[in-house]
N, C-alpha and C positions, 0 to 999 in steps of 0.2 A: 645472615651473612651465612655463606660459602665459608672454611676454612679449610677445604682441600690442599689450598699450597700455601698454609703457615707452615710457621717453625714450630717445630716442637717447644711445649713451656720447658724453662731451665724451671721454673719454683712455680708453684701452686697462687702465688701472687700476681703474678704477671699473666696479663690477657691474651689469650691465642690472635685477635686482633685487634689492628690498633682503630679503636673507635674517638667519635666525635662531640664534645660536650658543650654546652651551650657557657660561656664567659660574659663578664662585666668588668668594662673599662670604665676606671674610674677619672675626675678629672683632674687635669696637669695641673700644675702652681704656677699662673700667669706672668713673672719675674716682675718686678720692678717698674715704675713707670718710667723709669731715665732711660730705659731697654726699649721702647716700648718700637720705634723704628729701626732696632738695629739691624734687621735681617737686610734692609734696603743700606742704610748706613756703613755695614760694613763690606761691601763690593765696591765702594768707592775708590779712586785713587788713596795713595797716600804719597806724599809728594816728600822727597830727599831733599832738593835746595842745594846743591853742594859738592863735598864728598862727605862722605860718613864712612868710617869704623866701626863695626860691633865685633867682640870677644866674647865669649859667654864660655864658662868649663862648668863643671860640678862638680864637686870635691865628694859629695855623699846624697844620698836620697834625698836629703830635706835642707842639700847646703849649694848655693850657687854663686859665683863671685863675675862679675859682667865688669865690662869697659869701654869704653865710646871716645871717638876723638870724630870730632865735626868739624869741617871748615862751609860756613858759610859767609851771605851775607846780611841774612834774614833774622834768623834763629844767632842760638847764641852760638861762639863755638870755642873750641878749645878739649878738652881732656876731662874726662869725667872718671869713676867709678865708684864702683858700690856691691852691692848682693844681695841675695835674698835668703832667710836661713830662716827656718824651722826648728824648735828647740827638742822635737818628739812627736813621732808617727807613730800610728800604730796601725798598719795595713792601709787600706785609704783613710782613715778616721784621723782627723789633724787633734790633739789633743792639749796645744801650750800655740801661743800667737803665731804667726808669719811676719815678721821683720824684712822688708823695704827700703833701700837705703841707698841712696850717693852722693854724690860730693865734688864740686868741683874745685881741685885743689889752690886756682890763684885767685877767685874770686870769692870762695867758701860760698856758694850758691849750692844749698842740699836740698833733696828731699827725703822725705822718711814716710812710712803709711806700714801701721800695723794692723792685723786680722786676726780676729779670735772668732772660734766657736763654740761660747761655752755649753751651748748646746745644740741639737741637730740642726735646729730651725730657726737658731738665733743667732743673728752676726752682726759682730760689733768692731767697726771697723773706723779709725782713726788715720787723717792725712796733714801734713804742717810740709811746708814749702819756701824756703828764706832765698830772694833773686838776688844776693849776694850780705856782699857784710854791713852795710849799713840800709838793706833791703830791708821792707816790712816784712814780718810773720804772716803768711797765708797758714788758716786751719778751715779743715772739715771731719765735723764726724759723724756716723751714720749708724743708726739701730736698726736696723729689719729683723721681722718677723714673718715666718714663712709656714704657713699649714697646706694643708694637699692642696685646697681651690682658693684660696688667702694671699696676700702679700702685704704686709703694712710698713712702711719704711719712713722715716723721720729723720730727715739730712740738717744739719746745723752748718752754715760758713760761718766762720769770722764773728761767731758770737759775742758778747761784750756788752756790759749796761749801756753803752754810750751808742751802739751800732751793730747791724748780723743782719742776717735773714738766715729764715727756715722754713722747710717746706716741710707736709707731711702727707704720705698718700696712701690710696688705698687700689688694691685691684684685685678682681673677684674675678674668678672662672665661672660663666653661665652655663656656658655647654663644653664640648669637646671642642668645638671651633669659637664660639667668642665670649670675648673679654670686656669688662666695663671696669672703668677705675675712675678716678676722683684725685684731687688735689691740690690743696691750701697753701698759697702763701702768705707769708707773712714778714714784711720788711722794717725795721727802724733804720733813723741815722742821728735820732736824740734820743733821751730816757721816755718826752714827753708826745712822740710820735708813734705810732704805729699803722702800716699800710696793709691790708690785705685784700689779696686774691685768690679768684678759683679756679680751676679749668677741669676737663673733662676730659674723658680719652675713651676708646674704642679700638679692639682690633678682631679680624675677622680673619681667620689662620685652617689653610687647609694642605694636601700636603706638599703641593706644587706652587701658591701662591700664598699670599698676605695683603689684605689691606689693615692702614691702621689709620689714625685722624687725632690730633689735640687739637683743644679749640679751648679760647680764655677772652675775656676782653684786650689783650696785650697782642693777640693772635692768631694764628691758626695754621697747625704742618697737617700735612697728607700724605701719606707713602706709598706707593706698589711695587710690592716684590712677585716676582714668577719666575723659578725654576723653566725653563722653555726647552733644554736638552739636558740628560744629566750631566754636562760639564759646560753647560751654557746657565745662567745665572745673571737677570734685568729686572732694574729696578727704577720707580719715575720717584721723584720726590717733588711735593710741594711747600713752599714757606711766603706768610704772607705777615707782615706787621704792622702793625695799626698804625702808631704815633713817627713813622718814617713812610708808611705809605708805599711801601716796594712789598714788590712780586718777586722771587727767585724760583724757577723752576727747574729741574735736573732731570737727565735722563742719562743711567750707566750701566754700566753689565760687568760682566766677571767670567771669562774662560780658563778652564782647566784644560792642564795636561797630564802628564805622569808626573813631570818633573819639574813643571814650571806652572805661572797663570800670566796672565793679560786684564788687565783692567781699564777701562776707561769710562771719559763722562765727557757729558757735552751740555751747558749748563747756559741761560737765557740770558746775561749779562755778556755772550759772545767770548767765554772761556772753553778750551777745549784741553783737558787733562787725560792722561797718559802713563801705565805703570805696566811695568815688566819685570817680574822675579823668577829665578831656577834658583834649584839646588843642585852644584854641580855635583856631574853623578863619581868620582875618584876622589876628591879629595872632603872634608866636613864645612865646607863652606857655599853658603847662599849670594848670591849678585844681583843684584838692584837696583835697576833706573828710571826715572821718571820727569816728567815733559810737561811746561805748564802753559799755554796760550792765550792770552785775551787780545784777540781781533778788535774790541773795543779802543785799550789802552796801548795795542803792540809794545805787549811787554812778553817776555819770554822768558823761561828760568827751567834749568836744564838739573839732575841731579844721580850721586851715584853712592851706590849702598853695596861693602862687604859686609856681611858676616859671619865670623869664623867661630863654632862651636864642633868642639874635639868630642864634646859627646852625644850629638848626633839630638838636643831637646830640641833644636830654632828648625829643623827643616821643613822646610815648605811655611814659612813664615807670609 
């Protein structure tokens, strides 16, 4: 190698010329089975249905407060307030649980969620939801162990001695592109009955496209995601349920701009959806609108959302 044009060495340890060395790529963590179709689902439009106002503010690095006011005929309307609080952060490492909560002052409907990483590979999560003053308490508990190429997840939903539901899943990276997984579902409605079901999942991922599928005795889910342009993503999803004998297919896309994005979807039940969201340039506020039209039932819904965030944490939502 000719070094006539190389800069002079500052130290004896620095090489005279840059050289290539062979490297090794390890298998990445596959994630959990709940996020199997995440890339396809996250570009679906999010519908507001009515008028919604959000306010979020950062008090410190690990303390946030947020308020929400919604006026809708479909979702619960009214005012809610809450926040996100972490007791202690050391650089990017979470040393204490993170608490997320919000409450509706009139109906006392509330949500509480606690996430804790006692170890870098172990996640503990508990979520509780109460619909109102006399509403039943809904609970969910998650225990997840993540290794370099394997994820084991256990979810428990409203578990008690009389009734409940629990899932245990395993996801494993076979190669850099292939991921295989399985899930065991346990459900009981009284102490003497126990129903079990199994599901299998697979995912093939490349840089600009992904194919994922999951199948069980209850149905089949297939998704295909592709980045057809550096600013355009497209996804196709198909779901079939055995008991209802219904099949629904969807085609959706997302088009990204510098300060906004557009999402749209077309479903096989003759539904057409649209979402537009933009971060306003001169004020810390985001504005979004959405519309949903069902040509079969002649139903039309339209919604607006304004998200005010002086700390700038949610721009480009």
